C-alpha positions in Angstrom: -0.1 0.0 -0.1 1.3 3.7 -0.8 2.4 5.9 1.9 0.4 9.1 1.8 1.9 11.7 -0.4 3.7 14.9 2.1 1.0 18.1 1.7 3.0 21.1 2.6 0.3 23.8 3.7 1.0 27.6 3.2 -1.4 30.4 4.9 -1.6 34.2 5.2 -4.0 36.4 7.0 -3.2 40.0 7.1 -6.6 40.8 8.5 -7.4 41.8 5.2 -6.8 39.1 2.8 -6.2 35.4 3.6 -5.9 32.3 1.9 -4.7 28.7 2.7 -2.6 26.6 -0.1 -2.3 22.8 0.2 0.8 21.8 -2.1 2.1 18.2 -3.1 4.1 16.6 -5.9 2.2 14.4 -8.4 2.5 10.6 -8.0 6.3 9.5 -9.0 5.3 7.9 -12.2 4.3 11.9 -13.2 7.7 13.4 -12.1 8.8 14.4 -15.5 5.4 15.8 -16.4 3.9 17.3 -13.6 5.9 19.7 -11.0 3.2 20.1 -8.5 -0.4 20.6 -7.5 -1.7 23.5 -5.4 -5.3 23.2 -3.8 -6.0 26.9 -2.8 -9.3 28.8 -0.8 -9.1 32.4 -0.4 -11.3 35.5 0.9 -9.8 38.7 -0.3 -11.5 42.0 0.9 -8.6 44.3 -0.4 -9.5 43.5 -3.8 -11.2 41.1 -6.4 -9.2 41.6 -9.4 -5.3 40.2 -9.9 -3.2 41.1 -12.5 -1.9 37.7 -14.1 1.3 38.8 -15.5 2.8 38.0 -18.9 4.5 34.6 -18.2 6.6 31.7 -19.8 4.4 29.5 -17.7 1.4 27.5 -18.4 -2.0 26.6 -16.6 -4.7 24.4 -15.9 -6.8 25.3 -13.0 -10.4 23.8 -11.9 -12.5 26.0 -10.3 -13.7 24.4 -7.1 -16.1 27.3 -5.4 -17.8 30.9 -6.4 -17.9 31.6 -10.0 -14.8 33.5 -11.3 -14.1 35.6 -14.7 -10.8 35.3 -16.5 -9.9 37.6 -19.3 -6.9 36.6 -21.5 -4.2 38.4 -22.9 -6.4 38.8 -26.2 -9.0 40.2 -24.2 -11.4 37.8 -24.4 -13.4 36.6 -21.2 -14.8 33.6 -19.8 -16.7 32.6 -16.8 -16.0 29.5 -14.7 -18.5 28.2 -12.3 -18.0 25.2 -9.7 -16.6 22.3 -11.4 -15.4 24.0 -14.7 -11.5 24.6 -15.5 -9.5 26.5 -18.0 -6.2 26.4 -19.7 -3.8 28.9 -20.9 -0.4 28.9 -22.5 2.3 31.0 -22.6 1.3 34.8 -22.6 3.0 38.1 -23.7 0.6 40.1 -22.2 -1.8 40.7 -19.0 -4.7 38.6 -18.3 -7.1 39.5 -15.6 -8.8 37.1 -12.9 -11.8 38.5 -11.1 -13.8 37.2 -8.3 -16.3 38.1 -5.7 -14.1 38.2 -3.0 -13.9 34.5 -2.5 -12.8 31.6 -4.3 -11.4 27.9 -4.1 -9.6 25.8 -6.8 -7.0 23.5 -7.8 -4.1 24.2 -10.0 -1.9 21.9 -12.0 1.9 23.1 -12.0 3.4 21.4 -15.2 6.1 21.8 -18.0 4.8 23.5 -21.0 4.9 20.1 -23.3 2.5 18.4 -21.0 -0.4 21.2 -21.3 -0.3 20.2 -24.9 -0.8 16.7 -24.2 -3.5 17.1 -21.6 -5.2 19.5 -24.1 -4.8 17.6 -27.3 -3.6 20.5 -29.2 -0.2 22.4 -29.7 0.2 24.7 -26.9 0.3 27.5 -29.6 -3.6 27.1 -29.8 -4.0 28.6 -26.2 -1.0 31.1 -26.1 -2.4 34.5 -24.8 -5.8 33.0 -24.2 -7.9 31.3 -21.6 -10.0 28.2 -22.8 -12.7 26.3 -21.2 -10.7 22.8 -20.8 -14.6 21.7 -22.0 -13.9 23.2 -25.1 -10.5 21.1 -25.8 -11.3 17.7 -24.7 -15.2 17.6 -24.2 -17.2 16.3 -20.9 -14.2 14.4 -19.3 -12.9 17.5 -18.0 -16.6 18.7 -16.5 -16.8 15.1 -15.1 -13.5 15.4 -13.2 -14.5 18.6 -12.0 -17.4 17.6 -10.5 -15.5 14.7 -8.8 -13.0 17.4 -7.8 -15.7 19.5 -6.4 -17.3 16.4 -4.6 -14.2 15.1 -3.0 -13.7 15.1 0.7 -10.2 16.4 1.1 -7.0 17.6 -0.9 -5.1 14.0 -1.1 -8.3 12.7 -2.6 -8.2 15.4 -5.3 -4.4 15.0 -6.0 -5.1 11.2 -6.5 -7.8 12.2 -9.0 -5.6 14.5 -10.8 -2.8 11.9 -11.0 -5.1 9.5 -12.9 -6.5 12.1 -15.2 -2.9 13.2 -16.3 -1.8 9.7 -16.7 -4.9 8.7 -18.7 -4.2 11.7 -21.2 -0.5 11.0 -21.4 -1.5 7.6 -22.4 -3.7 8.7 -25.1 -0.6 11.2 -26.7 2.5 11.2 -27.9 5.3 13.1 -26.5 6.5 16.1 -28.9 9.8 16.5 -30.4 12.1 17.0 -27.5 14.3 19.6 -29.3 11.7 22.5 -28.8 10.9 21.5 -25.5 14.7 21.8 -24.8 15.1 25.0 -26.5 12.3 26.6 -24.4 14.1 25.6 -21.1 17.5 27.1 -22.4 15.9 30.7 -23.1 14.1 30.4 -20.1 16.9 29.7 -17.9 19.3 32.0 -20.3 17.2 34.5 -22.4 20.6 35.5 -24.0 21.2 32.3 -25.6 21.5 33.1 -29.2 18.8 31.8 -31.7 21.5 30.5 -33.8 23.2 28.6 -31.2 20.2 26.7 -30.5 19.3 26.0 -34.5 22.7 24.7 -34.6 22.3 22.5 -31.6 18.7 21.3 -32.7 20.4 20.4 -36.3 18.1 22.8 -38.1 18.2 25.9 -40.1 17.7 29.2 -38.3 14.6 29.7 -40.5 13.4 26.3 -39.8 14.1 26.5 -36.0 12.0 29.8 -36.1 8.8 28.4 -37.8 8.8 25.2 -35.8 9.2 27.1 -32.5 6.5 29.6 -33.4 4.2 26.9 -34.5 4.8 24.7 -31.4 4.6 27.7 -28.6 2.8 30.4 -30.1 5.6 33.0 -29.5 8.6 33.8 -31.7 12.1 32.9 -30.1 13.3 36.3 -29.7 9.9 37.1 -27.9 9.7 34.4 -25.6 13.6 35.2 -24.7 12.4 39.0 -23.6 9.4 37.1 -21.8 11.7 35.2 -20.1 13.9 38.2 -19.1 11.1 39.9 -17.8 9.5 36.8 -15.6 13.0 37.0 -14.1 12.4 40.7 -12.8 8.7 40.1 -11.8 9.8 36.8 -9.7 12.7 39.2 -8.2 10.7 42.1 -7.3 8.0 39.8 -5.9 10.3 37.8 -3.7 12.1 41.3 -2.6 9.9 44.4 -2.9 12.4 46.6 -1.2 15.2 46.0 -3.4 16.6 48.6 -5.6 15.4 48.7 -9.1 18.8 48.9 -10.5 20.2 46.1 -8.9 17.3 43.7 -10.1 17.4 45.1 -13.5 21.6 43.9 -13.7 20.3 40.6 -12.0 17.7 40.2 -14.4 19.9 40.3 -17.4 18.7 43.9 -18.5 21.3 46.4 -19.5 19.9 49.4 -17.3 17.2 50.7 -15.7 15.8 52.6 -19.1 16.1 48.9 -20.7 14.2 47.4 -17.8 11.1 50.4 -18.3 10.7 49.6 -21.9 10.1 45.7 -21.4 7.9 46.3 -18.3 5.9 48.8 -20.0 5.7 46.2 -22.9 4.6 43.4 -21.2 2.7 44.8 -18.3 1.6 48.1 -19.6 3.0 49.9 -16.5 6.3 51.3 -15.0 8.5 49.1 -12.9 7.6 51.5 -9.8 3.8 51.1 -10.7 4.2 47.4 -11.0 5.8 47.2 -7.5 3.5 49.1 -5.9 0.6 46.5 -6.9 2.3 43.6 -5.2 -0.3 41.6 -2.9 1.6 40.6 0.3 2.0 37.1 1.2 3.0 36.0 -2.3 -0.6 36.7 -3.3 0.6 38.1 -7.0 -0.6 41.7 -8.3 -3.5 43.4 -7.5 -5.2 44.8 -10.9 -6.4 48.2 -9.6 
C-alpha cells in the first residue's frame, strides 16, 4: 500500500486578505510531466481582481467554488462555475482574474509540453488565451471537475488529478524534445542566441524559428524577452524593497531604461507602478 503523499500547507492572513494553499507533488510516475498540485481557498476584501502577468508558465486550473471570471491577454473573457476548468499557454500580455472576493480551486503546475498533451492540441493554440477545458477535451473535463468538487479532502483531489494526467498522457505522443529543450534553455538563459539553438537542434535558423513559433505560439526572440521580464517579476515579488537598478542587472537588463521599456511592453505600467501592485504574502499583483 502506498504511503500518503506529503502535503505542505501555506497560509496568509493579514486581517484584510487571507488564503490557504495545500501543495503536493504528483505521483512519482508523473515526475517528468507534472511539477506539483496546489489546492487553494481564499477570501479577499482588499481586492477582487488580480493582474496575471505575462509569463513563460502554462496553466490548468479547476474552479471548485464561487464563480470566477478570466480575461486573457487577447481580451476575450470566460466565466467558470464550480467544477469547470480552463487552460492557458504562454502569454506575452497581461490577463485578469476576477472573483466576488472568495474563490477556491486547484492548480496543476506542469512543463509546457505536458499542457499540449493534456489539451490534445499544440500549445500555440492556447497562447495568449484562456480556454475552457471542456472546449478542448469535451465532457471529461467537467466529469473530473465534478468529482474534484465532491472529493472529501485535498489528498483525494490530488489522486484524481494523477489518474487524469496519466490517462491523457497515455492517449498522446510526446512532442519533439528539441523544442522543449530550447524552451528550457531560453527560460534559464534568455541571452542564448537563436543560431546556437538552431545549430544544436540540427535545423536551419529559419526552420527553427518556424517550428518554435508553431509549437509555442511565440517567436524565440519574443520568448527570450518574456523570460527576462519574468525573472524581474519573480525578483521584485520576492524582495519588493530591493533597488530596481540591482534587480535590472541581476535579471539581465542592460540598465534601468531597458527594464522600464520591457516592463511597459509586457505589463503596461512602469516598474515602480508594478511594484506598488504587489499583494503581500505572495498573493501576486492586484489589478487596481
